[in-house]
N, C-alpha and C positions, 0 to 999 in steps of 0.2 A: 925375672927380667924379660923373658920371652913374651909373657902376657902384657907387660908394660909396653914393649915395642909394638905389639899387635894393636893395642888401644891407641897409641900415638899414631900408628900408620892409618888406622881407620879415621881418626880425626883429620889427618892431612888429606885423605881421599875425599872426605865430605867438603872440606874447604875448596879443593880443586873442582869438584862437581858444581859447587855453587858459582864458581867463576866462569863456567862454560855454558851456563843456561841461557845467556843472552838477555837476562832480565835484571831486576833490582836485586841487590845482595840480600841474602837471607841471614838474619842474625840468630845464631844458635846459642842459647845460654850455656855457660860452662857447667860441667858435671863435677860435683864435689867428690873426687875420688881420692882415697887415702892409699898411697902406694909406698909409704915409708916403712911399714912393718910394725909400727907401734900401735897401741890401742887407739881406736877411733876417738877423735876429740868430740865430746858432746856438743850438741848445738846450743845456741845461746839461750833458747827457751827451755832447756832441760834443767830440772831442779837438782839440787845436791842429793836429795833422797833417791831420786830415780837413778842417778849415777852410782850411788852407794849400793842400791839394790842390784844394778847391772853388774857391778864388780863382785858382789857377794855371790851371785849365781855362778859367775865364771870361775870363782875360786873354790866353789863347792864341788862335791863329788859328781853332780849332774851337769857340770859345766861343759865337759867334752861331748857328752851325748846330746845336749841341747844344741851346740854348735854344729855337730854332725847332721842333725835333723834339719837345721836351718840351711846348711849348705846343700843338702839334698833337694830342698825346695827351690833354691836358686837355680840349680842345674836343670831341674824339671821345667821351670819356667823358661829358661833359655832354649831348651829343646822344643817346647811347644811354640814359642814365637818363631823359631827357625823353620818349623814345619809350616806355619802360617805364611812366612815369607816365600817359601818354596812354591806353595800352591798359588799365591798371588802372582808370583813371577811367571808361572806357567800360564795363568789366565791372561796376564798382560801381553805375554809374548804371542799367544794364540790370537788375541785380538789385533795386535799390531801387524802380525804376518797376514792375517785375513784382510785387514784394511789395505795393506800394501798390495796384496794380490788383486783385490777389487779395483784399486787404482790402475794397476797395469792392464787388467782386462777392459776396464772402461776406456782407458786411453786407446787401446787397440781398436775397440768398437767405434770410437769417435772418428777414427781415420778411414772408416769405410765410406765408399761413395754414396751410400744410401742414407747417410746421416747429415744433419744440418751443419753448415759451416758459417763463416762470417762472424759476427759478434757473438753469436751463441757458441760457436766452436772455440773461440778464444776464451770466453768466460768459462766454458766447460773445462778447458785445459788448465786454467788457473785454479778452479775448484779442485781438480785432481792433484795439482801441486800442493795445495794447502793440506789436503788429506794425506799426501805422501809425507809431508813434514811432520804431521801429527803421528803418523805411523813410525817415523824415525824416533820421535820423542818416546813413544811407547816401547820401542825396542831397547832404547837406552835405559829407560826406567826398569824394564824387566831384567836387563843385565845387572843393574845395580842391586836389585833385590836378590838376585841369585848369588852375587858376591857376598851380600850381608848374610844370607843363609849359610854359606860355607864358613864364614867367620864365626858365626854363633855356634855352629856344630863343632868347630875346632875348639872354641873356648869351652864349651860344655864337656867335651871329651877330656881336655886337659885338666879341668877342675875335678872331674870324676876320678881321674887317676890320682890327683893329689889327695882327694878325700879318702880314698882307700888306703893310701900310704899312712896318712896321719891318724886314721882310725885305728889301724893296727898298732901304731906306736903308742897312742894315748891309752887305748883300752888295755893293752898289755901291761903298762905301768900301773894303771888303776887296779888291774886284776892281781898283780903281785902284792900290792899293799893289802887288798882285801883278803888274799890267802894268808898273808903273814898275821893279820889281825885275827883271822879265824883260828889259826893254829895257836895263837896266844890265848884266846878264849878257852880253847880245849885244855891247854896246860893249866890255866887258872882254875878251871872247874875240877880237874883231877887233884890239884894241889889243895884246894879247899876241902875236898872230900877226905883226903888222907889226914889233913890236919885235924878235922873233927873227930875222926876215929882215934887218933893218937891222944887227943885231949880226953876222950872218954876212958881210954885204957889207963891213962896216967891218973885220973881222979878216982879210979876204983869202981866205976859203974859195972854192974853185973851184965855179962854178955854170955851168949851161948858159947859153950866150949868149942874150941877149934881143934881139929885133928890133923896131925902131921903124918909123915911116913912112919914115924916111930911111936905114934900114939898121940894123945892130947898134949898141947903145949901149956906151959904154965903162964901165968899172967905176966911175969917178967920177960919171958921170951916173946910174948905177943907185943908187949910195949916196945921192946927193942926192935922188932921187925918194923913196926909202924913208924918208929922214929927214923929208921934208915930210909924208908920209902918217902917220908915227908921231906927229908933233906934232898933226895934225888928229884922229887917233883918241884921243889922250890928252886933248885938250880935250873931245871928245864924251863920253868915258867919265867924266870928272870931273863934267861937268854932270849926267849921268844919275844918278850916285851921289848928288849933292846933292838932285836931285829925289826920288829914292826915299827918301832919309833924311828929307826934309821930310814926305812923305806918310805914312811910317811913324810919325814922331813925332805927326802930327796924328791918325792912326788910334788909336794907343795912348793918347793923352792925352785925346782928345775924342770921336771918332765911336764907337769900340767901347764905351767905358764908357756912353755915352748909350743905345746900342742894347741893351746887356746889361741896363741898369737898366730900360728900358721893357719888355723881354720878361719880365724877372723880375716886374715889377708885373702884367703881363697874366696870367702863370701863376698868381700868388698870388691875384688876384681871381677867376679862373675856378675854381681849386681851392676857394677859400673859399666861393664861391657854390654850387658843387656840394655841398660838405659841409653847408652850411646847409640846402639843400633836402632832403638825405638825413636830416638831423636832424628837420626838419619832418615828413618822411614817417613817421619812426619815432614822433614825437609824435602825429601824426594817427591812426596805427593804434592806439596805446594809447588815445587819446581815443575812437575808435569802439568798441573792445571794452569800455571802461569805461562808456560811455553805454548800449550795448546791455545790458551786465550790470546796470546800475542800472534799466533799464526792466524787465528780467525779475525782478530781485530787489532792490528799493530798500533802502537802508540804514535801520536803525531810527532813528527820530527825525529823518529827513531832511525829512519833510513834517509837522512838528509844527504849523505854523501854518495848514495848509490845512483847509478844511471837509470835503473828501472825500480823505483820504490815499490814496496809491497803494498797491496791494497787489501782492505778488509773483505770478508766474505760477502757482506751486504753490498759493498761498492761493486764487487765483481759481478754479482747477480744483477744489479741495477744497470750495468753497462750493456745488457742485451737489448738490441733494437730490432724488434720483429719486423717492422715495416721496411727498414733498410735492408735486412737480410733477404726479404722476399723480392724487393726490387733488384738487388744485386744479382740474385740467382736468375731471375727472369731475363735481366739485361745481358747476362753472360751468353745467352743463346741467340743474341741478335745477329751474329754472323751466319747463323744457319737459316735465316729467313730469306726466301727467294721470292722475288716479285713475279707474279703471274703476268705473262705477256698478253694473252688473248683469253677471251671467254670460251667456255666449253661449248662446242658445236657438234651437231650430228653430221657424220661423214659416212655415207653408204659405201660398202665395199664394191669394187669394180665387178666382182663376179656375179652380182645380182642384177646388173644392168642388162644382161643378155636374156632373150626370151627363153621360157622353159621348154626343154625338149626331153621327154621321158626316155630313159634308156631301155634297152631290151631286157635287162635284168629286172628293172622295175615293172615293166609291162608283164613279164612272165609271172612275177610274184602277185601282181594285181589279179591276174587271171586265176591263179591258184586260190587266192583268197575268195574270189567270187564262186569258185567251185566247191568250197567247203560246205558242210551241212548247215542248215538253218539253226541248229541247236547252239551254234556259236556265233551269234550276230555281233556280239561285242568285240570278239577278237578280229573278225573280218573288218568291221568298221574301223577298228584301231589301225589295221594295216593300210586301209585306203586313206584314212585321215590321220597321219601320225602326229600332226600338230594342229590343234584347233585354235581359232583366234580368241576363244573365251575360256577362262579357267576358273573353276569353282574353288574358292579357298576353303580348305579343311584343316582342322587342327591348328589354326592360327597362321596358316600360310597366306601370303598376299595373292590377290587375283590380278589377272591381266585383262584390260578392257578389250572389247571386240574391235575389229578393224572397221573403219568407216567406209561408206560407199564411194566417196569422192576419190579422185585420182591422185591426191597428194599422199605421200607416205607419212604415216603418223610417227610421232616421236615416242620411242619406247623407253620407259624408266627401267633402269637395270635392276632396281630393288624390287620391281613388280614381276619379274620374269619367274615362272615356276621353276623349282629346283630339279630339273631333269635335263639330261644331256641330249644333244642332237642325235637324231636317229632313233629315239625312244619315245613312245607316246606319253601323254600326260597321265597323272594318276586317275583322273576322272574325265573322260572325253565328253564333250557336249555337242549335240547335233545342231547344225545350222543349215537352213534351207537356202540361204542366199548364195548363188554361185559366185558372186563377186567377193565373198568373204572366205572362200576356200583357198587356203594357201598350202602348198605342198612342199615337203623337203624330201630329200633322197632317203629311202629306207634301205639302201644297200648296206651290207655289213661293213663295207669299207668306210662308210660315212659315220659310223658310230664312234664315239669318243670314249676312251677308257676313263673310268672314274677313279680319281685319287683324292685323298682327304684335303690337300691344300687347294686344289683347283676344281672348279665346276664349269663345264661347258655350257654356254647359254645360246639358245637358238635366236636368230635374228628374224624379225617380223617386217615384212614389206608388203605392199599391195601386189607387186608383180610376183611371178613365180620364181622360185629359187633354183639356181642352176645345180644339177646333180653332180656329185663327185664321181671320180673314175670308178668303174665297177671293180670290186674285189671280193671274191667269194670266200667265205669262211663259215664255220658252224654258227648258226644264229641262236643266241640264247637271250631272248627278249621278253617272252611272255609265258606265263604258266600254262596257257592253253595250246601252245603249239604241239605238234606231234600227237594229236588226238588225246590230249590230256596227260600224256606220259612225260610230264615236264621234269627233266633232270634224271629220269630213271635209267636212261640208256647212255649216259655220258661217261666216258672213261676218265679215270683220275689222272689227267695230264699233269696238273700242278697241285698235288695234294696239300691240304692245309691242316686237316685234323690229324692229331697224333704226331705232329712235327714240332720240335722245340722252337721257342721264340727266337733263339739265337740263329737257328738255321733259316727261319723265315725272314729274319732281318737281313741276313747275308744274301739270300736269294732274291727277295723282292725289293730290298732297299728301303723299307718302311719300318720304323721302330714299332708302330702300332699295326698289327696285322689287318688286312683288308676286311676279313670276316668280322673282327671286333669293331672296326670303324663303321661298317654297314649296319650291324645290329644295333649299335648305340645310336646311330642316326635314325633308324626306323623307330626305335622306342621313343627317342626325343620328339619325333614328329607325330607319331600316332599312338603312343602308349603311356604317356605321362598321366593321363586321367583314366586309365583302365584299372578297375579295381582288382587287386591281387596280382599286379604285374610282377613277374619273377617268382611268384608263389604258385600260381596256377600253371599247370603243364599244358603244352600245345598238343596238336595232333601228331601222332607218331609217323603217319605217312608223309605229312608235310615236312617234319624234321628230316626224314630220310632223303626226300627229294632236294631240300635246300642244302643238305650236307653234300650230296652228289654234285650239285651245281658249283659249290665253292671248291670242291676237290678237283673239278674239271678246269675251271679258270675263274678265279675270284675277281679278276679285273673286269669281267663282262657283267657283273651283278650290280644293280642299282636299286636299293631298297627305298628310295624316295618315292617310288611308285608302289602303292600297297598291293597292286595286283601281282607284283613280282614275288610276294610272299603269301599269296592266297588270302589276302585280307585278314591274316591270322597273326597279330602281333605277339600273342603268347607263344607261338611257335618260334618266332624270332628270339624272344627272351630265353626259351629253352635251348635254342641253338647256341646262343652265347655261353650259357652255362655248360653245355655239352663240350664246347671247344676248350674251356678251361679245365674240365674234368679229364679230357683226353690228352692233356699236355704230358710229355714224359717227365718233366720236372714241374711241380706246381708253380703258380705265378709268384708266390712268395718264397719259393725255392726250399729244398730240403736243407741246404747248407745253413740258412738263417732261421730254420724252424724253431730251434731251441731258444734263440735270442728273442724271437717274437713272443714265445710262451713266457719266458722270464719277464719280459716287459709287461705282459698282461697281468702278471701276479702283483705288480706294484699297486698299492692302494691309493696313493696320491695321484689325482687326475693329471696335474701338470707334469709330475715326474714320469708318469706312464706315457703321456703324449711325447715328451722329449726323448724318452728311450726308444719308442717306436719310430719317431722321426729319424733318429740316428741310424737305426737298422734299415729303414727304407732307403736312406741315402746310400747305403752300401750295396744295394741290389744292382745286378747288371743293367746296362742301358736299356735294352729291350724290355726287361721286366719292369723297370722303373717307369718308362714311358707308357706302357700298357696299363699299369696300375694307376697312374695319374689320370689317364683318360677315363678309365672305369670309375674311379672315385669321384671325379667331377660329375660324371653322368649320374651315378647313384645319388649324389647330393641333390641334383636337380629332381630326381625321382622323389626323394623324401620331402622336398619342398612342396610337393603336391600330395602329401600324405593325407590331408583332409578329404581328398577325393579318392585316391587309389588305396588308402588304408595300409600303406607300406612306409612305416617310419624307419629310422636308423636301426632300431633293434630288430625289426622283422627282416630288413635287408641283410643284416649281419647273420641272422639265422640261416638265410638262404645261401649266402656266399661264403660263410666261414669255412666249412669243410671243402667247398669248391676251390677256393683260392689257396688254401694251405695244404690240401691233400688229405684224402680220407684214410689213407694207409700209411701216413708219414710216421705216426707213433702208435705203439700198441696200447697205450693207456687210454681207456675210454673217457677218463676224466678230462683229457685235453680238449674235448669238444666244447666245453664251456669257455675255456680260455681262448680257443679259436674265434668263437663268436665275440668275445670281448675285444680281441685284436681288431676285427673289422668294425665293430661298433665305435671304438675309440677313434679309428681313422676317419670314419664318416662324421663323427661329432666334431672333429678338428680338421676338416677338409682344407680350409683356406689358411690354417696355421702350418700345415704340412706341405701343401702344394699351392703354387701360384696360379691364379685364374687368368691365364694368358688368352 
């Protein structure tokens, strides 16, 4: 009765599932299940001979064993199909959950401001909703298969329990009959043997004499003994025949039919339950495909009563209007457009209208410059003419045209002004013999402007002389040739840079990228991109020592846009940059994140390795992140000129791997290869990891 209730419950669940699918009703053919307990009714096409043979086998001695074997096959088939349903349910659930997770992630990404909106955004949301409904169908399908798996396992367990019980009952009854018939055969054999001996003794056949305890017996005594034994054997044989006949009648009439009927019922219930679950499986598959199909392409008129009828996936995609989205996006910025009132005009500053009057400080310095030895003509000329009206373009820098002889002030294009600040000479001074073209600026230390990465001071050019600034005396650090060539050797470390952590430099100077890094990157960008072996060839040791002393004194007074300020030796600038990173107390990529970088480098897949490195880089401190970003963008520019400088991403990674990650961070020498792979991956994916602002 319990199995019958389980099968009826499964049938009702199947009917309920078919009503909730939202599509056409699925017709499931009925299963011919015999639950009455009687022998199964043969089908119409079965002949009488087949039925007779079927009954003959069941009534025979092998009937019980045959049914037990068949029931074992049914149970094994049910368990195998249950295992199939379990695996299929796990696969469907994994697929549905993955699809649902993908829909959620895609929905969150579509809400970001850097994604398209408008008709594309609406269609994208509708596509996500369609896939979300398909994921719901998959989850429901997986739950149904899981329930079917549990039902089949319960059915198989119940039938296995019944099989063991009826196997013991049926085989024990068969064994009792077999034992009784065996005992009867033994009694018959003994009875026949004694009867033959008695017949020979009675007919007078000569036999070997038999000896008793008191000597040989006579023929009469032997015949009498044999007659008595034959009578006892006959009585035993008769009783065992009666016992065997009784057990056989009981087995054939009662025990065997009962066991056969019970086994037949177990087989029928197991096969019927398995067939029902297989039909449910077929129905659920059809239901899943129909539901997904209706999600992708609903039937016409299906959503007639709804306020927002569902559209097919094709219709949703075809609703995207690229032109309208572009126009709407551009039009949304119309409120930010400001009408320009006037044209751009040149307006000279009021300070340059006054006639030039050299200050006493300037006159003193000019006299000192003239008193210097003739071995330094270039330095003295640079002090007398701090700004020349003509600039020779080098390394792709724009040039400034010379001043004209007329009295009108020429218009200066701001993009053509050489990149050096006021109070500092151009990289390459040019002699001009015309006195009308000599324009002077104040060379006092107070007139010099500190160089910061975001701002560059630009000198103004006019025909008239430029009024000097108020004199303010401070240590002059402008030229490598001052102090008789001992440039930077006698400067005290007032504001040390080397050996100071990036966090401390950020707190002290207020710049996330240290000034020494900014100046070195700027110098290599201007003068070193086409130098073969840049960052691989070492500079001059004395130049490195002097440049380091200058930065440790006051980095704000250094301007590497003038190549004379680094002795025309760009390799020394590259070596100075690497020396700064090597002297950091904590490497640029930090000891804290060292193991994370190494683990990311061990990933074989290029995309996964890039994403893992990207996540670790985003967790760096602000100063480390900003400095790494500036350095990476610069090295990317270097490798773009690898056809000339022979420094591709791999060579740069070899130079900067231990420098940026620390040479003593790990004791394992094998990490050197992974360090190089970290830097190489970053350089190969520069614009995927950092934005080019």
